[in-house]
N, C-alpha and C positions, 0 to 999 in steps of 0.2 A: 310497250313503248318502242318506237322504231329506232334503228341505229342512228339516224340523223338526229332525232330528238334527244337521244342519250348523249350524242356528241355535243349538241348544243348545251345540254346540262353540264357537261364537263367543262366546256370552254367559256360559257357565257353566264350561267346562273350562279355559280359559286362565288364566294367573296374571298378576296385576298385578306389574310389575317395580319393586321398591324402588329400583333403580338409576335409574329415570326420575324426572322432575321432576313437580311438581304433585300430590303425594300426601300423605297423612297419615304420621305416624311409625309404620311397621310393622316388627315384628321378624321376621315370617314373611311369605311371599308369599300374600296373599289371592287368592281367585278373583275374576275380573272380576265375576261375578254377585254376589259378596258385598259389592261396594262400597256398595251401598245399605243394608246392615245393619250397617255398621261404626260408625254414629252420628256421622259427620263432619258438621260445620257450619262453613262458611267464616267466619261472623261470630264464632265461638268460637276462631278460629285453630287449628282442628284439622288444617289442610292447609298444607303448605309452599307459599309463594309465590315466584315467580309460578306461576299456574295458569290453565289455559284451561277455561272452563265453558260448558255448553250448558243453556239454559232448557228444561226438559221441556215446559212448557206452550206455549212459543213454537214449538218444533220441531213439536209436534203440530198447532198452528194452521197452520203453513206447509205441512205435509204435506196437510192437508185443503183449504187454500186452492188449492193447485195442482191437486189432484185435481178439485175443483169446476170450475176454469177449463178444464182439459183436457176433462173430460166434457161440459161445455156445448158445446164445439166439435166433439165427436165424434171426437177425435183420440187418439193414444197418447202415452205419456210414457216415455222412457228417460233418466232423469237422468244427467248426466255424473258418474261416480263419482270422477274425478280430483280433484274439489273436496275430498272428505272422505277418500277411500281407507279408509273404515271399513265393513267388511262388516256390522257390526251396524246401521249406518244404511242400508246398501243394503237389508237385509231389511225395515226399517220402510217404505222407499219401495215395495218390492214388495208388502208387505201392504196398502198404501194404493192398490193398483191399477196400479202401474207395469208397463209392457209388458216391460221389460228394463232393463239397466244399460248406459250408454255408458262406454267406457274408451279410453285413448290408447296403451297399450303392451302388448306380450305379457306381461311380468311382472305388470302390473296385472290383465290378464284372468285370469292364473293365480291371483292372490290372491283374486279374486272367486269363481272356480270352486271353489277349495279350501273356501270357506265356503258353497257351495250355490247360487250364482247360475248359472242354466242358459240364459239368453238374453243375449247380449252383442253390442252394436254397437261395433266398434272404429273410432272416428272419426279414423283415422290410417292411414298406409301401413304395411304389414307387409313389412319389408325385412330380409334377413339370415337365414342358415341356422338359427342358434340360435333366433331369434324364430319362424321358421316351424315349427321342431320343437316348440316349446312348444304352439302352436296345434294342430298335427297330433296331438299326444298327447291333448289335451283332446277333439278331435273323434272319438277312438276311442269316446267315450261317445255313443251315438245320441241321448241326451236333451239333448245340448248343441247349442244353436242359435247360430250365429256369423256375423256379417257384417263385412266389412272394405272400406275404400275404396281405389280405384285411380285414378291420373291419368297413368300413363305406360305405353307399350307395353313398355318395358324391365322394369318391375316386374311387369306382367302375365305376361310370358314367364317370369320367375323363379318366380313363384307357380305358373304352369301346370306347369312342369317338376318343381318340388318335390312338389306334391300329386299329380301323375300317378305319380311314383315311389312315393308313399305309398299309392296306390290310394284316394285320397279326393277329394271334390269340395268346393271352397271357394266360399262365397257372396260375390259382389262387388257393390259399389255404385260407380257412376261418379261421381267427384267433379268438380263444376264449380267453377271459380275465377274470380277477377277480376284484371285487371291491377293490379299493385302489391300484391296480397293475399298469401295464404299459399300453400297447395297448391291443386290443382285444375286441370283443363284450361282453357286460356285461349282456344282457337280451334278451329274446325271440323276442321282438319287433325289436330291432336293428338287430338281426340275420336275421329275416324275411325280413327286409328292404334291407339288403345286398344281400340276395338270389334273391329277386325280381329284384334288379338292375342288377345282373349278367344275369338273364333270358332275359333281354331286349337287350342283345348284344351276341346272340348265335354265330355269325360269328367271333367276335373278342375276346371273353372271354370264357375260359373253366374252370369250377370249378373242381379241381382235388383232393381235400381232405381237411384235417383239420390240423391246426398247433396250438401248445400251447407253452408257456414258463413258466414252473412250478417254475423257480427260484425266482419269486417274492413272493412265499409262503415259510414259514419257518417251518411249522408244517407237519410232515409226514402224518398224517391222512388227513389233508386238501389237500395235494399234491395228495394222492391216489384218493380222491374223484374227484379232478379236472381231473385227467387222465382218470378216468372211465367216466366222463362226455364227454370227447373228443371221446371216443369209441362210446358212445350212439349217439352223434351228427353225427359221420361218418356213422353209420349204418342207421340212419334216412335219411341222404342225399342219401344214396344208395337206400333205399327202395322207396324213392320219385322220383327216376330217375333224381336226380339233379347233379350227378357226370358224368363227361365226360372225354374223352381222353383214351389212351391205358394204363395209369398207374394211380393208386390211391395212394395218399400219406397220411400217418399219421405221424406227426413229432413233436418232443419235445426233451427235455433233454439238459440242460446246463451242466456245469462241476461239479456241486455239488450234483445233485440228479439223475444222469443217471441210477443208479442201480434201483431206484424205477420205472422209466419209463420202463426199460427192464422187470422187474418183472410183471408189470401190462399189458403190451402190447404183450408179447411174444406169447401168445396162439392165438392171433387174425389172424395172417397172414395165418396159415395153413388152417384153415377153410374157410377163404375168398378165397384163391387162388384155392381151390378145387371147390368152388361154382361159381367162376367167371373166368373161364380159359382164356377168351379173354381180361381180364383187371386185371393185377396183383396188389396186394397191397404191397407197400414198406413201412415198418415201419422204419423211419429214425431218428437216434439219432444224436445230434449236439454238443457234448462237444468239446471244443477247447483247454482248458488249460492242458489236459492230456499229451500233447506232451512234455512239459517241467516241468509240475507239479510245486510245490513250497513247502515252509516250513511253510506256513501260513494258509490262509483260505482253500486251497484245501488239505493240509495235514490233517486238521481237518475232512474234508469230507471223505478223504480216510480211516481214522480210523473208522468212522461210517460205511462205506461200508464194510470193512473187518469184523466188528463185527456182521453185520446183513445179508449180502448177501452171499448165499451159493456158488455161482459160484466164487466170489472173494476169498472166503476162500479156496476153493479147488485149486485155482491157486497157492497158497502158496508164491506168490511174490506180491510186491506192485509197484505202480507207484513211480518213483524216481525223485527227483529234478535235472534238467539238465541245468538250466540257472543260471549262477553266474556272479557277478560283481567283478572286481579287482580294487583296489585303493591303492595309496601310503599314508602313514602317512606324512602329510605336516608339522605339527607343534605339539609340546607339550607345549603350552604356559603357563600352570599352572598345579600344581599337580592335578591328577584325570581327566585330559582332554586331549584327542588326537583329532586333526582335520584331517579328511581324505579328500583326493581329489576326492570327490564323492558327488553329490547333486541331487536336484530335476530335473535337466536336464538329469540325468542318470538313475534314479531308481524310481519305483513306491513308493508312500507314502500314498496312500489312504486306504490301508488295513494293515498297519503296516510298520515300517521302515526295511531296510535290516538288516540281522542278521550276525554278524561276524562268519565265519565258520572255516577259516584257517588263519594262520599267517606264514609269510616267511620273512627271512632277507637275501637279496642278499649278496653274498660274504661269508656268514657264513654257511647257511643251505643248505643241499642237497635236501630237500623235505619240503613241508609245514607241519606244525604241527597244531593240533587242537587248535583253539583260546580259550582263557580263557572264561569260562562261565560267568565271571563277566563283560566282555566287552559288552557294549550295546550302540547302537545308541539312542540318546535322542532327536535329532533334526536334520533337514537338511535345508540348504539354497540352492540357485541355484547351486553352485559349491562346497559346503562344507558340510561335515557331522560331527556332534559332537559325539564323542565316549567316554563314561564313562570308565575310567580305575582306577586302584589303584596306589598309589604313588610309590610303589616299583616294579611294573610290568616290565617285560623285553620287552620293546617296545621302538622304537627309530624312529626318523625322517628318512625316506627312506625305512622303513619296508613296506611290502606289506600285505594288508588284502584281503582275498577272502571272499565274502559275498553272502549268500543266500537271496532270495527275497520272498515276498508274493505278489500274484496277477501279474502273468507274462504279462497280457495284457498291463498294463501301465508301464512296463519296455521296452518291445519290441519297443513301439512307440517312444522311446527316441534315437533309434539307426538306422542309415542308413545301417549299416552292422555289423554282429556279426561273431566272429571267432569260428570255430568248433575245439575242441581240443581232443587229446587222453588222456589216463591215465597218461602220462608223461608231460602233458601240452604243447605238441608240436602242432602247428597249422596244421590241416590236411585239412581244407576247410574254406570257408567263405560263408555266406548267406546274401543276400540283403533283405531289407524291402521296402515296397511301401505304406506308410501311406499317 
């Protein structure tokens, strides 16, 4: 099936589930593609709250912002799909020039593949027979390009044996790690053990490059040192004849430090590709949260980037928060407290609670107004949020709060479908998620 047909399947053929939350009152199951022609507007209360919305204009802005940033440095982008797990959004990223999609598990890879994604970097270890079988089945399609990371001789042997029995060759990336971090080889002995294990399976395994995740480090100097180590390791592997395949990969960059990765690695590709015309080097950055951004942890990262990175400064624009949650005021049970119909089932709470951004009273207001700076969520339960207010604030049961979030990853996974809205809060599209 062609990419276009798969995209049509994603956007047009699937049905919106009336059993899901955050939709209008539907008596039949409309197609996902019909969401934009149903006439829903959130300010008219056409949609059941709570609901998660994406700003069409801001999503498009963020897509173009990151493309411009990556292109200026001459690098590649494989955004981490675990953030949204939305194939419709994957395709928008690919249409804006993304090299591929990064994912974390075999089922995630399968979901992306089913909707037409044909180049995947799995930034995780592939462990277990059933998980390997999923990837093996996908690799039966010669158009599917797949890379996975390794950091132990044991896992390499497992992969080598499995894919040898399948008569397939798996592309590997050596993952480097840091003490106290997550995965990745920590020392020379472990690295050498991994490389020796790869060498025992020349027919079923191909080492194609180096991978890091610098986000486990919090100090800029330490991050730069780690990124330079990755370059040295890649050059050593190349000098020793240990890299194979038509394409060499150097990859890193989460959503917080992608600017440092770009700065440290941008000069490597030009020299490499002139010296190795038969095997190009792709330097691939993997931020995922840029698509919707936030007003919390990634807003802080954005401020740092604009203060220090010359390319970001010259662009004169910033990433914009595009994901919001809408909720009713359910109760004002005592002075100073409003209870919202929004909870841990709807929003991330690991990196700060949602932040009230706008306030709207149906039947009175024509447009949302900026929420009081004094309004603050202090706690959330499964279906309720506790919002601190003042005793004389103009807020009532039935009012609508529009809230910004911190850490979009753990908000997306609460929703089977999100509504895309224009600047007038009319629904223009819907996107599904596959967590």
